[in-house]
FISELUM-410524 format. One line per field, with one value per atom (N, C-alpha, C): atom name; chain; x, y, z. Coordinates in nm, 4 decimals. Example, Ala and Ser with C-alpha at 12.3 -4.5 7.8 and 13.67 -1.06 7.14 Angstrom:
BEGIN
atome = c(N,CA,C,N,CA,C)
chaine = c(A,A,A,A,A,A)
x = c(1.3190,1.2300,1.3200,1.2850,1.3670,1.2900)
y = c(-0.5690,-0.4500,-0.3300,-0.2250,-0.1060,0.0030)
z = c(0.7800,0.7800,0.7800,0.7080,0.7140,0.7870)
END
This chain:
BEGIN
atome = c(N,CA,C,N,CA,C,N,CA,C,N,CA,C,N,CA,C,N,CA,C,N,CA,C,N,CA,C,N,CA,C,N,CA,C,N,CA,C,N,CA,C,N,CA,C,N,CA,C,N,CA,C,N,CA,C,N,CA,C,N,CA,C,N,CA,C,N,CA,C,N,CA,C,N,CA,C,N,CA,C,N,CA,C,N,CA,C,N,CA,C,N,CA,C,N,CA,C,N,CA,C,N,CA,C,N,CA,C,N,CA,C,N,CA,C,N,CA,C,N,CA,C,N,CA,C,N,CA,C,N,CA,C,N,CA,C,N,CA,C,N,CA,C,N,CA,C,N,CA,C,N,CA,C,N,CA,C,N,CA,C,N,CA,C,N,CA,C,N,CA,C,N,CA,C,N,CA,C,N,CA,C,N,CA,C,N,CA,C,N,CA,C,N,CA,C,N,CA,C,N,CA,C,N,CA,C,N,CA,C,N,CA,C,N,CA,C,N,CA,C,N,CA,C,N,CA,C,N,CA,C,N,CA,C,N,CA,C,N,CA,C,N,CA,C,N,CA,C,N,CA,C,N,CA,C,N,CA,C,N,CA,C,N,CA,C,N,CA,C,N,CA,C,N,CA,C,N,CA,C,N,CA,C,N,CA,C,N,CA,C,N,CA,C,N,CA,C,N,CA,C,N,CA,C,N,CA,C,N,CA,C,N,CA,C)
chaine = c(A,A,A,A,A,A,A,A,A,A,A,A,A,A,A,A,A,A,A,A,A,A,A,A,A,A,A,A,A,A,A,A,A,A,A,A,A,A,A,A,A,A,A,A,A,A,A,A,A,A,A,A,A,A,A,A,A,A,A,A,A,A,A,A,A,A,A,A,A,A,A,A,A,A,A,A,A,A,A,A,A,A,A,A,A,A,A,A,A,A,A,A,A,A,A,A,A,A,A,A,A,A,A,A,A,A,A,A,A,A,A,A,A,A,A,A,A,A,A,A,A,A,A,A,A,A,A,A,A,A,A,A,A,A,A,A,A,A,A,A,A,A,A,A,A,A,A,A,A,A,A,A,A,A,A,A,A,A,A,A,A,A,A,A,A,A,A,A,A,A,A,A,A,A,A,A,A,A,A,A,A,A,A,A,A,A,A,A,A,A,A,A,A,A,A,A,A,A,A,A,A,A,A,A,A,A,A,A,A,A,A,A,A,A,A,A,A,A,A,A,A,A,A,A,A,A,A,A,A,A,A,A,A,A,A,A,A,A,A,A,A,A,A,A,A,A,A,A,A,A,A,A,A,A,A,A,A,A,A,A,A,A,A,A,A,A,A,A,A,A)
x = c(-0.7393,-0.8557,-0.8485,-0.8632,-0.8543,-0.9740,-0.9472,-1.0610,-1.1171,-1.2495,-1.3172,-1.3286,-1.3146,-1.3314,-1.4589,-1.5414,-1.6630,-1.6550,-1.7137,-1.7169,-1.8250,-1.8225,-1.9178,-2.0612,-2.0687,-2.1985,-2.2474,-2.1650,-2.2047,-2.2517,-2.1819,-2.2128,-2.3442,-2.3728,-2.4966,-2.6159,-2.5877,-2.6880,-2.7186,-2.6172,-2.6425,-2.7173,-2.6830,-2.7551,-2.9023,-2.9314,-3.0671,-3.1443,-3.0822,-3.1431,-3.1779,-3.0953,-3.1249,-3.2392,-3.2410,-3.3425,-3.4827,-3.4770,-3.5986,-3.6456,-3.5660,-3.6139,-3.5350,-3.4371,-3.3568,-3.2716,-3.2601,-3.1840,-3.0365,-2.9741,-2.8269,-2.7442,-2.7929,-2.7176,-2.7378,-2.8536,-2.8708,-2.7848,-2.7789,-2.6970,-2.5477,-2.5070,-2.3657,-2.3286,-2.4219,-2.3965,-2.3911,-2.4937,-2.5009,-2.3799,-2.3389,-2.2279,-2.0898,-2.0855,-1.9555,-1.8808,-1.9619,-1.8934,-1.9374,-1.8648,-1.8938,-2.0090,-2.0823,-2.1758,-2.1181,-1.9980,-1.9297,-1.8998,-1.8613,-1.8407,-1.9650,-2.0811,-2.2034,-2.2371,-2.2176,-2.2472,-2.1528,-2.0251,-1.9323,-1.9841,-2.0246,-2.0767,-2.1968,-2.2826,-2.4072,-2.3821,-2.2822,-2.2388,-2.1845,-2.1151,-2.0540,-2.1429,-2.2127,-2.2963,-2.4382,-2.4876,-2.6287,-2.7130,-2.8183,-2.9155,-2.8665,-2.7478,-2.7006,-2.7540,-2.7647,-2.7807,-2.6607,-2.6592,-2.5411,-2.5046,-2.6022,-2.5701,-2.5079,-2.5538,-2.4900,-2.3537,-2.3288,-2.1899,-2.0987,-2.1415,-2.0608,-2.0312,-2.1289,-2.1011,-2.0020,-2.0146,-1.9234,-1.7756,-1.7638,-1.6264,-1.5718,-1.6546,-1.6130,-1.5686,-1.6447,-1.6087,-1.4736,-1.4589,-1.3329,-1.2204,-1.2370,-1.1247,-1.0926,-1.1939,-1.1773,-1.1006,-1.1386,-1.0848,-0.9394,-0.9082,-0.7695,-0.6794,-0.7408,-0.6650,-0.6464,-0.7460,-0.7412,-0.6297,-0.6296,-0.5309,-0.3842,-0.3755,-0.2432,-0.2007,-0.2964,-0.2691,-0.2255,-0.2989,-0.2628,-0.1267,-0.0940,0.0341,0.1488,0.1274,0.2255,0.2460,0.1339,0.1386,0.2038,0.1727,0.2361,0.3840,0.4267,0.5691,0.6414,0.5725,0.6239,0.6399,0.5437,0.5408,0.6559,0.6735,0.7804,0.9134,0.9337,1.0637,1.0877,0.9821,1.0042,1.0262,0.9678,0.9959,1.1413,1.1906,1.3302,1.4257,1.3915,1.4841,1.4846,1.3637,1.3562,1.4366,1.4216,1.4920,1.6409,1.6902,1.8339,1.8901,1.8095,1.8583,1.8506,1.7768,1.7758,1.9031,1.9538,2.0803,2.0399,2.1180,2.0824,2.1938)
y = c(0.1531,0.0707,-0.0463,-0.1695,-0.2902,-0.3061,-0.3348,-0.3534,-0.4917,-0.4988,-0.6299,-0.6794,-0.8061,-0.8661,-0.9526,-0.9320,-1.0060,-1.0988,-1.2229,-1.3181,-1.2766,-1.3284,-1.2997,-1.3437,-1.4490,-1.4884,-1.3898,-1.3428,-1.2359,-1.1031,-1.0677,-0.9520,-0.9591,-1.0767,-1.1009,-1.1034,-1.1594,-1.1540,-1.0054,-0.9316,-0.7877,-0.7095,-0.7427,-0.6756,-0.7228,-0.8514,-0.8966,-0.8322,-0.8034,-0.7292,-0.5803,-0.5235,-0.3919,-0.3912,-0.4908,-0.5079,-0.5291,-0.5917,-0.6175,-0.4838,-0.3816,-0.2565,-0.1996,-0.2673,-0.2246,-0.1091,0.0027,0.1183,0.0874,0.1436,0.1292,0.1753,0.2860,0.3382,0.2351,0.1752,0.0773,-0.0456,-0.0907,-0.2055,-0.1753,-0.0522,-0.0193,-0.0113,0.0398,0.0357,-0.1021,-0.1829,-0.3186,-0.4085,-0.4000,-0.4898,-0.4210,-0.2922,-0.2245,-0.2033,-0.1564,-0.1265,0.0169,0.0729,0.2120,0.2082,0.3167,0.3234,0.3146,0.3629,0.3590,0.2035,0.1318,-0.0071,-0.0809,-0.0378,-0.1016,-0.0787,0.0469,0.0813,0.0120,-0.0072,-0.0843,-0.2326,-0.2904,-0.4258,-0.4410,-0.3371,-0.3404,-0.3373,-0.2613,-0.2508,-0.3854,-0.4529,-0.5823,-0.7090,-0.7136,-0.8299,-0.8078,-0.6894,-0.6543,-0.7473,-0.8010,-0.8936,-1.0374,-1.0712,-1.2097,-1.2864,-1.4155,-1.5071,-1.6005,-1.6839,-1.7668,-1.8569,-1.9119,-2.0079,-1.9214,-1.8020,-1.7215,-1.6770,-1.6573,-1.6261,-1.7387,-1.8617,-1.9845,-1.9933,-1.9614,-1.9736,-1.8674,-1.7429,-1.6340,-1.6755,-1.7341,-1.7786,-1.8892,-1.9763,-2.0793,-2.0265,-1.9322,-1.8629,-1.7841,-1.7171,-1.6426,-1.7342,-1.8472,-1.9466,-2.0004,-2.0391,-2.0858,-1.9830,-1.8522,-1.7474,-1.7301,-1.7455,-1.7405,-1.8447,-1.9682,-2.0805,-2.0646,-2.0156,-1.9941,-1.8832,-1.7811,-1.6727,-1.7264,-1.8071,-1.8729,-1.9664,-2.0438,-2.1302,-2.0500,-1.9401,-1.8576,-1.8023,-1.7522,-1.6955,-1.7961,-1.9128,-2.0237,-2.0625,-2.0702,-2.1068,-1.9880,-1.8675,-1.7545,-1.7505,-1.7785,-1.7826,-1.9004,-2.0131,-2.1247,-2.1011,-2.0329,-1.9963,-1.9042,-1.8062,-1.7032,-1.7714,-1.8651,-1.9307,-2.0155,-2.0880,-2.1718,-2.0797,-1.9625,-1.8730,-1.8253,-1.7990,-1.7566,-1.8598,-1.9888,-2.1016,-2.1115,-2.1116,-2.1231,-2.0141,-1.8912,-1.7764,-1.7918,-1.8468,-1.8592,-1.9710,-2.0794,-2.1900,-2.1619,-2.0564,-2.0238,-1.9527,-1.9944,-1.9176,-1.7728,-1.6877,-1.5485,-1.4628)
z = c(2.0683,2.0880,1.9896,2.0384,1.9573,1.8669,1.7389,1.6438,1.6630,1.6556,1.6594,1.5187,1.5001,1.3727,1.3724,1.2802,1.2678,1.1505,1.1699,1.0626,0.9686,0.8420,0.7464,0.7954,0.8622,0.9166,1.0139,1.1025,1.2012,1.1306,1.0261,0.9466,0.8822,0.8238,0.7494,0.8550,0.9756,1.0834,1.1183,1.1376,1.1694,1.0598,0.9322,0.8199,0.8197,0.8466,0.8546,0.9685,1.0788,1.1886,1.1388,1.0699,1.0149,0.9205,0.8338,0.7394,0.8167,0.9324,1.0105,1.0827,1.0770,1.1281,1.2517,1.2929,1.4092,1.3515,1.4296,1.3860,1.3794,1.2894,1.2677,1.3942,1.4499,1.5633,1.6806,1.6990,1.8003,1.7776,1.6538,1.6223,1.6452,1.6067,1.6284,1.7728,1.8485,1.9973,2.0585,2.0130,2.0689,2.0335,1.9064,1.8620,1.8579,1.8775,1.8929,1.7536,1.6517,1.5288,1.4858,1.3973,1.3455,1.2463,1.2281,1.1247,0.9875,0.9638,0.8430,0.8045,0.9063,0.8863,0.8338,0.9003,0.8676,0.7188,0.6673,0.5280,0.4347,0.4753,0.3915,0.3820,0.4990,0.4953,0.4071,0.4256,0.3384,0.1945,0.1492,0.0117,-0.0348,0.0521,0.0140,0.0275,0.1353,0.1687,0.1704,0.1347,0.1324,0.0417,0.1043,0.0306,0.0232,0.0834,0.0773,0.2006,0.1731,0.2941,0.3011,0.3956,0.4215,0.3007,0.2371,0.1239,0.0095,-0.0178,-0.1189,-0.0831,0.0496,0.0926,0.0688,0.0943,0.0713,-0.0802,-0.1631,-0.3097,-0.3420,-0.2920,-0.3191,-0.2824,-0.1650,-0.1164,-0.2109,-0.2530,-0.3380,-0.4789,-0.5288,-0.6592,-0.6394,-0.5344,-0.5137,-0.5060,-0.4378,-0.4275,-0.5691,-0.6415,-0.7837,-0.8656,-0.8584,-0.9284,-0.8896,-0.7640,-0.7226,-0.7796,-0.7802,-0.8419,-0.9887,-1.0609,-1.2055,-1.2315,-1.1609,-1.1823,-1.1585,-1.0537,-1.0308,-1.1493,-1.1974,-1.3111,-1.4311,-1.4584,-1.5681,-1.5543,-1.4387,-1.4184,-1.4382,-1.3890,-1.4097,-1.5550,-1.6280,-1.7671,-1.8493,-1.8162,-1.8863,-1.8609,-1.7415,-1.7095,-1.7915,-1.7901,-1.8612,-2.0073,-2.0673,-2.2072,-2.2375,-2.1550,-2.1713,-2.1691,-2.0758,-2.0646,-2.1901,-2.2419,-2.3622,-2.4783,-2.4901,-2.6011,-2.5986,-2.4756,-2.4614,-2.5071,-2.4690,-2.5003,-2.6585,-2.7172,-2.8678,-2.9381,-2.8890,-2.9485,-2.9411,-2.8314,-2.8138,-2.8951,-2.9351,-3.0127,-3.1605,-3.1967,-3.3477,-3.3854,-3.5025,-3.5431,-3.5855,-3.5288,-3.5557,-3.5911)
END
């Protein structure tokens, strides 16, 4: 059976419907997802709205870029240390 992929906006919409009082079993039947998927979504996206989701995505992207910068600088530092150690008379 092919898995359906839901966008974050769709997931938040489904969670808002559940908060409005629609039963999880009804939502899972209507949209075709498992109840365990619903509870995973609720743990990750519960209480968010679309603007908060966009902020989260921006922060995740910034975090990814910063981690990459740190990795690059750490590698560069290690290479420079290796060069200095080789040039020192020993």
